[in-house]
Every structure is written in C-alpha cells, then in structure tokens.
C-alpha positions as protocol buffer text, in pm:
chain_id: "A"
residue {
  index: 1
  type: MET
  ca { x: 408 y: -988 z: 915 }
}
residue {
  index: 2
  type: VAL
  ca { x: 214 y: -753 z: 699 }
}
residue {
  index: 3
  type: ARG
  ca { x: 160 y: -866 z: 335 }
}
residue {
  index: 4
  type: ILE
  ca { x: 169 y: -573 z: 83 }
}
residue {
  index: 5
  type: LYS
  ca { x: 39 y: -632 z: -274 }
}
residue {
  index: 6
  type: LEU
  ca { x: 132 y: -363 z: -527 }
}
residue {
  index: 7
  type: MET
  ca { x: -18 y: -309 z: -863 }
}
residue {
  index: 8
  type: GLY
  ca { x: 67 y: -90 z: -1166 }
}
residue {
  index: 9
  type: ALA
  ca { x: 314 y: 191 z: -1112 }
}
residue {
  index: 10
  type: PHE
  ca { x: 345 y: 109 z: -743 }
}
residue {
  index: 11
  type: ALA
  ca { x: 485 y: -231 z: -826 }
}
residue {
  index: 12
  type: HIS
  ca { x: 719 y: -73 z: -1077 }
}
residue {
  index: 13
  type: LEU
  ca { x: 849 y: 183 z: -832 }
}
residue {
  index: 14
  type: ALA
  ca { x: 897 y: -70 z: -550 }
}
residue {
  index: 15
  type: LYS
  ca { x: 1040 y: -322 z: -787 }
}
residue {
  index: 16
  type: ALA
  ca { x: 806 y: -588 z: -644 }
}
residue {
  index: 17
  type: ARG
  ca { x: 451 y: -700 z: -682 }
}
residue {
  index: 18
  type: GLU
  ca { x: 437 y: -841 z: -331 }
}
residue {
  index: 19
  type: LEU
  ca { x: 621 y: -767 z: -11 }
}
residue {
  index: 20
  type: GLU
  ca { x: 611 y: -887 z: 353 }
}
residue {
  index: 21
  type: ILE
  ca { x: 733 y: -667 z: 625 }
}
residue {
  index: 22
  type: LYS
  ca { x: 740 y: -691 z: 1001 }
}
residue {
  index: 23
  type: ILE
  ca { x: 607 y: -399 z: 1198 }
}
residue {
  index: 24
  type: ASP
  ca { x: 669 y: -352 z: 1572 }
}
residue {
  index: 25
  type: ALA
  ca { x: 375 y: -135 z: 1633 }
}
residue {
  index: 26
  type: PRO
  ca { x: 60 y: -45 z: 1443 }
}
residue {
  index: 27
  type: LYS
  ca { x: 116 y: 214 z: 1164 }
}
residue {
  index: 28
  type: THR
  ca { x: -109 y: 380 z: 907 }
}
residue {
  index: 29
  type: ALA
  ca { x: -132 y: 240 z: 561 }
}
residue {
  index: 30
  type: ASP
  ca { x: 24 y: 562 z: 428 }
}
residue {
  index: 31
  type: GLU
  ca { x: 319 y: 536 z: 667 }
}
residue {
  index: 32
  type: ILE
  ca { x: 400 y: 176 z: 552 }
}
residue {
  index: 33
  type: LEU
  ca { x: 357 y: 250 z: 182 }
}
residue {
  index: 34
  type: GLU
  ca { x: 574 y: 561 z: 213 }
}
residue {
  index: 35
  type: GLU
  ca { x: 853 y: 334 z: 345 }
}
residue {
  index: 36
  type: VAL
  ca { x: 833 y: 80 z: 56 }
}
residue {
  index: 37
  type: ILE
  ca { x: 730 y: 288 z: -247 }
}
residue {
  index: 38
  type: PRO
  ca { x: 948 y: 570 z: -364 }
}
residue {
  index: 39
  type: ARG
  ca { x: 740 y: 871 z: -464 }
}
residue {
  index: 40
  type: TYR
  ca { x: 429 y: 724 z: -305 }
}
residue {
  index: 41
  type: ARG
  ca { x: 304 y: 1066 z: -212 }
}
residue {
  index: 42
  type: GLU
  ca { x: 310 y: 1190 z: -567 }
}
residue {
  index: 43
  type: PHE
  ca { x: 4 y: 969 z: -644 }
}
residue {
  index: 44
  type: HIS
  ca { x: -294 y: 1166 z: -514 }
}
residue {
  index: 45
  type: ASP
  ca { x: -549 y: 913 z: -644 }
}
residue {
  index: 46
  type: ARG
  ca { x: -506 y: 552 z: -530 }
}
residue {
  index: 47
  type: ILE
  ca { x: -718 y: 269 z: -421 }
}
residue {
  index: 48
  type: LEU
  ca { x: -634 y: 96 z: -95 }
}
residue {
  index: 49
  type: LEU
  ca { x: -769 y: -232 z: 32 }
}
residue {
  index: 50
  type: ILE
  ca { x: -702 y: -368 z: 377 }
}
residue {
  index: 51
  type: ASN
  ca { x: -795 y: -736 z: 411 }
}
residue {
  index: 52
  type: GLY
  ca { x: -1004 y: -706 z: 95 }
}
residue {
  index: 53
  type: LYS
  ca { x: -1207 y: -396 z: 211 }
}
residue {
  index: 54
  type: PRO
  ca { x: -1179 y: -47 z: 87 }
}
residue {
  index: 55
  type: ALA
  ca { x: -978 y: 180 z: 320 }
}
residue {
  index: 56
  type: ARG
  ca { x: -812 y: 523 z: 358 }
}
residue {
  index: 57
  type: GLY
  ca { x: -447 y: 595 z: 400 }
}
residue {
  index: 58
  type: ASP
  ca { x: -502 y: 689 z: 773 }
}
residue {
  index: 59
  type: ALA
  ca { x: -631 y: 333 z: 846 }
}
residue {
  index: 60
  type: ILE
  ca { x: -430 y: 140 z: 1104 }
}
residue {
  index: 61
  type: ILE
  ca { x: -239 y: -161 z: 986 }
}
residue {
  index: 62
  type: GLU
  ca { x: -150 y: -436 z: 1233 }
}
residue {
  index: 63
  type: GLU
  ca { x: 40 y: -760 z: 1215 }
}
residue {
  index: 64
  type: GLY
  ca { x: -130 y: -1017 z: 1004 }
}
residue {
  index: 65
  type: ASP
  ca { x: -311 y: -768 z: 789 }
}
residue {
  index: 66
  type: GLU
  ca { x: -292 y: -760 z: 404 }
}
residue {
  index: 67
  type: LEU
  ca { x: -264 y: -425 z: 228 }
}
residue {
  index: 68
  type: LYS
  ca { x: -324 y: -384 z: -136 }
}
residue {
  index: 69
  type: VAL
  ca { x: -257 y: -57 z: -330 }
}
residue {
  index: 70
  type: MET
  ca { x: -326 y: 31 z: -689 }
}
residue {
  index: 71
  type: PRO
  ca { x: -318 y: 364 z: -876 }
}
residue {
  index: 72
  type: VAL
  ca { x: -636 y: 502 z: -1025 }
}
residue {
  index: 73
  type: LEU
  ca { x: -628 y: 482 z: -1401 }
}
residue {
  index: 74
  type: SER
  ca { x: -798 y: 732 z: -1627 }
}
residue {
  index: 75
  type: GLY
  ca { x: -812 y: 790 z: -1999 }
}
residue {
  index: 76
  type: GLY
  ca { x: -1030 y: 743 z: -2290 }
}
C-alpha cells in the first residue's frame, strides 16, 4: 500500500486528508496524484515529500512509500 497525505486544497478536492492505495507497479508521484486529486495539474506550485524527503513529481513511488502533497501558499 502507498499512503498519501493531502493538505490544503488537495485534501478538499480529494475529499480526504489521507488515502491508502495499492499499486501493481511503480508509478511516478504525479501519476498517482492525478488519479486521486481532481484538477491536480492545475496547481503548478506544490510541495511533494516522499518518505519525509523533498521530491519532484517524476519521482518513482513504490509499495510501502508515503507520499505527502501540499499546495504552495502565497500572500501578504
């Protein structure tokens, strides 16, 4: 299983703060997140962590990994 933790707008869009999914083969973080978060690609700025370490969307996710995604907030 892959544990996915969602924050901010991503949690709102996916209607969940945490998900667990099973993958049959390694996939990229972006591929997985596109499947579980509607409009994921509309967010150009996002922070990804895989097993607690900063990562990019093209990073490979495997069974047992934890993926956390949060939007970048800006303002003043």
